[in-house]
C-alpha positions as CSV (number, residue, x, y, z in Angstrom):
1,M,22.9,70.9,-105.4
2,S,19.8,72.7,-105.5
3,P,19.2,75.9,-103.3
4,M,15.9,73.6,-101.8
5,R,18.0,71.1,-100.9
6,L,20.0,73.5,-99.2
7,I,17.5,74.9,-96.8
8,I,15.9,71.5,-95.8
9,L,19.9,70.8,-94.7
10,A,20.4,73.9,-93.0
11,V,16.8,74.1,-91.4
12,A,17.7,70.2,-90.4
13,G,21.0,71.1,-88.8
14,L,19.5,73.8,-86.6
15,A,17.0,71.5,-85.2
16,A,19.6,69.3,-84.0
17,V,21.7,71.6,-82.6
18,A,18.5,73.0,-80.4
19,A,17.7,69.7,-79.5
20,A,21.3,68.9,-78.1
21,F,21.1,72.1,-76.3
22,L,17.6,71.6,-74.7
23,V,18.9,68.2,-73.8
24,R,21.6,69.5,-72.1
25,G,20.0,72.1,-70.4
26,M,17.4,69.8,-68.8
27,A,20.5,67.1,-67.8
28,S,21.8,69.8,-65.5
29,Q,18.7,70.8,-63.8
30,P,18.5,69.6,-60.2
31,S,16.4,67.0,-59.7
32,E,13.4,67.6,-57.2
33,P,13.4,65.4,-54.0
34,V,11.0,62.6,-53.6
35,T,9.2,62.7,-50.1
36,V,8.4,59.3,-48.6
37,A,5.4,59.7,-46.2
38,E,7.0,58.6,-42.8
39,T,4.6,56.1,-40.8
40,K,4.3,56.3,-37.1
41,T,2.7,53.8,-34.7
42,I,1.4,55.5,-31.9
43,I,1.0,52.9,-29.0
44,Q,-1.9,54.0,-26.4
45,E,-1.8,52.7,-23.0
46,V,-5.5,51.7,-21.7
47,E,-5.3,51.4,-17.6
48,V,-7.4,48.3,-16.3
49,S,-8.9,48.5,-12.8
50,Q,-7.6,45.4,-11.2
51,T,-8.0,44.2,-7.3
52,K,-6.2,41.5,-5.3
53,V,-7.8,37.8,-5.4
54,L,-6.9,34.8,-3.6
55,V,-5.5,31.8,-5.9
56,A,-4.1,28.6,-5.4
57,A,-0.2,28.8,-4.9
58,G,-0.1,25.4,-6.4
59,D,-2.0,22.1,-7.5
60,L,-4.0,20.9,-5.1
61,P,-5.7,17.8,-5.1
62,V,-8.9,16.5,-3.4
63,G,-8.2,15.8,0.3
64,T,-5.4,18.3,0.7
65,L,-5.3,19.8,4.1
66,L,-4.9,23.8,3.5
67,S,-2.2,25.9,5.2
68,P,-1.6,29.6,4.3
69,S,1.3,28.6,2.1
70,D,-1.1,27.0,-0.2
71,F,-2.7,30.5,-1.3
72,R,-1.1,33.8,-2.8
73,W,-2.9,37.1,-3.6
74,A,-2.8,37.4,-7.5
75,D,-3.7,40.9,-9.9
76,W,-7.1,40.4,-11.2
77,P,-9.1,42.8,-13.5
78,E,-11.5,44.2,-11.5
79,A,-14.1,44.0,-14.4
80,T,-14.2,40.0,-14.3
81,V,-14.2,39.3,-10.5
82,N,-16.6,36.8,-9.7
83,P,-18.6,38.0,-6.9
84,S,-17.2,34.8,-5.0
85,Y,-14.0,35.0,-5.0
86,F,-11.9,35.8,-2.0
87,T,-10.6,39.3,-2.5
88,E,-8.2,41.5,-0.5
89,G,-10.6,44.2,-0.2
90,M,-13.4,42.4,1.5
91,A,-11.6,39.4,3.1
92,P,-7.4,40.4,4.1
93,D,-7.2,37.6,6.3
94,A,-8.6,34.8,4.1
95,M,-5.3,33.0,3.7
96,E,-5.2,32.4,7.7
97,T,-9.0,31.9,8.2
98,L,-9.0,28.9,5.4
99,A,-6.3,27.6,7.0
100,G,-7.3,23.8,8.1
101,S,-9.8,23.8,5.1
102,V,-10.0,20.9,3.1
103,V,-9.8,20.9,-0.6
104,R,-13.1,19.3,-2.2
105,T,-12.7,19.5,-5.7
106,S,-9.0,19.5,-7.1
107,L,-7.6,23.3,-7.7
108,F,-4.7,24.2,-9.9
109,L,-1.9,26.9,-9.7
110,D,-3.3,30.2,-9.9
111,E,-7.0,29.4,-10.0
112,P,-9.0,31.5,-7.6
113,I,-10.3,29.9,-4.7
114,L,-14.2,29.5,-4.6
115,P,-15.8,28.5,-1.9
116,Q,-17.7,25.7,-3.3
117,K,-14.3,24.0,-3.9
118,I,-13.3,23.8,-0.4
119,V,-14.7,22.8,2.9
120,Q,-14.1,24.7,6.1
121,K,-13.9,23.3,9.5
122,G,-17.7,22.4,11.1
123,E,-19.3,22.7,7.9
124,T,-20.9,19.4,6.6
125,G,-18.7,17.3,4.8
126,F,-15.5,18.2,6.1
127,M,-14.5,14.7,7.3
128,A,-15.8,13.1,4.4
129,A,-13.8,15.5,2.1
130,L,-10.7,15.0,4.3
131,L,-10.6,11.2,4.0
132,S,-8.7,9.7,1.3
133,P,-10.3,7.4,-1.4
134,G,-11.4,4.1,-0.2
135,K,-11.0,4.8,3.3
136,R,-13.3,5.2,6.2
137,A,-13.1,7.7,9.6
138,V,-13.3,5.2,12.7
139,S,-13.5,7.1,16.2
140,V,-12.2,5.2,19.5
141,E,-12.0,6.4,22.9
142,I,-8.9,7.5,24.3
143,S,-7.3,9.2,27.8
144,P,-4.4,11.3,28.4
145,E,-2.4,8.1,29.6
146,S,-3.4,5.9,26.5
147,A,-2.8,9.0,23.6
148,S,1.1,10.1,24.7
149,A,-0.6,12.7,27.1
150,G,-2.3,15.0,24.5
151,F,0.6,15.7,22.0
152,I,-1.0,13.3,19.5
153,L,-2.5,15.7,16.7
154,P,-4.4,15.9,13.3
155,D,-2.7,14.6,10.5
156,D,0.3,12.9,12.9
157,R,0.8,9.3,12.6
158,V,0.3,6.4,15.4
159,D,0.7,2.8,16.1
160,V,-2.6,0.9,17.8
161,I,-1.5,-1.0,20.4
162,L,-4.0,-3.6,22.4
163,T,-3.7,-4.7,26.1
164,Y,-6.2,-7.6,26.9
165,E,-6.2,-10.5,29.4
166,I,-6.5,-14.2,28.5
167,E,-6.8,-17.5,31.0
168,V,-3.8,-19.7,30.7
169,L,-3.9,-22.9,32.0
170,Q,-0.8,-23.5,34.0
171,G,-0.5,-27.3,35.6
172,Q,-3.8,-27.3,37.7
173,E,-4.4,-23.8,37.9
174,M,-5.9,-21.0,35.7
175,V,-3.5,-17.9,35.5
176,E,-4.6,-15.0,34.2
177,Q,-2.1,-13.3,31.9
178,T,-1.6,-10.1,29.7
179,I,-1.2,-9.9,26.6
180,V,0.1,-6.5,24.6
181,V,0.5,-6.2,20.6
182,T,0.5,-4.2,18.1
183,A,-2.3,-4.4,15.9
184,M,-1.8,-1.4,13.6
185,E,1.4,0.5,12.3
186,N,1.1,3.8,10.7
187,V,-2.2,5.0,11.1
188,R,-3.2,8.6,9.9
189,V,-5.2,10.8,12.9
190,L,-7.8,12.7,11.0
191,A,-8.9,14.3,14.3
192,I,-8.9,14.7,18.1
193,D,-11.4,16.4,20.4
194,Q,-8.6,18.4,22.4
195,I,-9.5,20.6,25.1
196,F,-7.4,22.1,27.7
197,G,-7.4,20.3,31.0
198,E,-4.7,19.1,33.6
199,I,-2.5,16.1,33.7
200,D,-0.7,15.6,37.0
201,G,-1.8,19.4,38.1
202,V,0.2,20.7,34.9
203,P,-2.0,22.0,32.5
204,A,-2.2,20.4,29.0
205,L,-4.4,19.3,26.3
206,T,-6.6,16.3,26.9
207,G,-9.0,14.6,24.7
208,S,-11.3,11.7,25.0
209,T,-12.0,10.8,21.6
210,A,-9.5,10.0,18.6
211,T,-11.0,9.5,14.7
212,L,-8.3,7.5,12.6
213,E,-8.5,6.8,8.9
214,L,-8.9,3.0,8.3
215,T,-9.9,0.8,5.5
216,P,-13.1,-1.3,5.7
217,E,-11.0,-4.1,7.1
218,E,-8.9,-2.1,9.5
219,A,-12.0,-0.7,10.8
220,E,-13.3,-4.1,11.5
221,L,-10.5,-5.0,13.6
222,M,-10.6,-1.6,15.1
223,S,-14.2,-1.9,16.1
224,L,-13.5,-5.6,17.5
225,S,-10.2,-4.7,19.4
226,A,-12.4,-1.6,21.0
227,R,-15.1,-4.0,22.8
228,R,-12.1,-7.0,23.7
229,S,-9.3,-4.7,24.5
230,T,-7.8,-1.5,26.0
231,I,-6.3,0.3,23.0
232,S,-3.5,3.0,23.3
233,L,-2.1,5.0,20.7
234,T,1.3,5.7,20.5
235,L,2.8,8.8,18.5
236,R,5.2,8.1,15.5
237,S,7.7,10.4,14.0
238,H,7.2,12.4,11.0
239,A,10.1,10.7,9.4
240,D,8.2,7.0,9.5
241,A,5.5,8.4,7.6
242,G,6.1,7.1,4.2
243,E,6.9,3.7,5.5
244,N,4.9,1.3,3.5
245,N,4.1,3.9,1.0
246,G,2.3,5.8,3.9
247,E,-0.1,2.8,4.2
248,T,-1.5,1.5,7.3
249,I,0.4,-1.7,8.6
250,A,-2.7,-4.2,10.3
251,R,-2.5,-7.5,11.7
252,L,-5.8,-8.6,10.3
253,D,-5.5,-12.1,11.6
254,L,-6.4,-10.5,14.9
255,I,-9.9,-10.2,13.8
256,S,-10.1,-14.3,13.5
257,D,-10.5,-15.5,17.0
258,D,-8.8,-18.7,16.9
259,Q,-6.1,-16.7,15.3
260,G,-5.8,-13.5,17.6
261,G,-6.3,-15.3,20.9
262,Q,-8.8,-12.3,21.9
263,G,-11.9,-13.0,24.0
264,N,-12.6,-15.0,27.1
265,Q,-10.3,-17.8,25.5
266,V,-8.8,-20.0,27.9
267,M,-4.9,-20.7,26.5
268,I,-3.4,-23.9,27.6
269,F,0.3,-25.0,27.4
270,R,1.5,-28.3,26.7
271,N,5.2,-29.0,26.1
272,G,6.0,-25.5,25.9
273,N,3.4,-24.6,23.3
274,M,0.2,-22.9,23.8
275,S,-2.9,-23.4,22.2
276,S,-6.5,-22.3,22.9
277,G,-9.4,-23.9,24.4
278,G,-13.1,-23.5,24.6
C-alpha cells in the first residue's frame, strides 16, 4: 500500500474519532428549559349605579283593579331610568298610592309602571278602564235598606231583586198583589258612593247610588225595572262569583210587558191560571 493512501486512512480515522467525541459531548449537555408564556385573564368589575324602580309583579291584563301585591321594587340601572318611572327615592309610597288604580294598557312581569298605562281613581276614563269588554256601567239608586245595610263594596257580586205591585181580578174585585222576582244574578258592582252615616243610630257606611257592570241588554232591563219597580241588591258570597263562568244571569224576558207582567197590567185569574188583561 502506498504511503499516501495510509496517510488518507489515518486522517479519516482521526476525523471519525473526533466526530464521535463531539456527538457524545453534545448528548451529555443538559437541555435548556423552554419558557412558555403564561396568559392571565384580568376581570375588572365596573360599578353600575342602580336605583329601585316600581315594576309589575306579574302579568296584568287590561281592566285589572290594582292592589299593593301587584307591584314590587326592582333594581334598575340609574342611567336608563325614564323620568316617568316611579322610583323608591322619589315615590316611596307608590304601592299604596297606586292601589285601586285600573290597568289601561296590558302590563307584563317586571315591566316598569308608567302613569300612561294605568288610570288612577278620580281620573277621566277610570270607569271606562274598569269595564270588561262589551259591558256597560249602569247606575241605580239604592238605600241602606235596599243594599245590604251598606256592606256592599266595589267588586262585590250582587243579585238584583225587583218588587212591584199588580192588580189582580179575584171574583168581582180588583186586588193589589205584590210581586217579587230576581231579575239578575251575579252582577258585578263597579262602584258605590259610600259615605259615613247612621242606621238606627249606629254609625255605618251608607250610599245612594250603585254602579253595576251589565251587558247592553241587561242595561235595558235595569232601566225599565228602575221605572216600574223598587230595586234591591242582595250581597252574594265570593265563593259564588264563578257561577256561570262569572257572567250575569238575567231574566231578559222581563223586558217584554206581555211576558214580564210589569207595569199597569191587570192580572186575571181564570180556573186557577193567571193571564194579563189590558
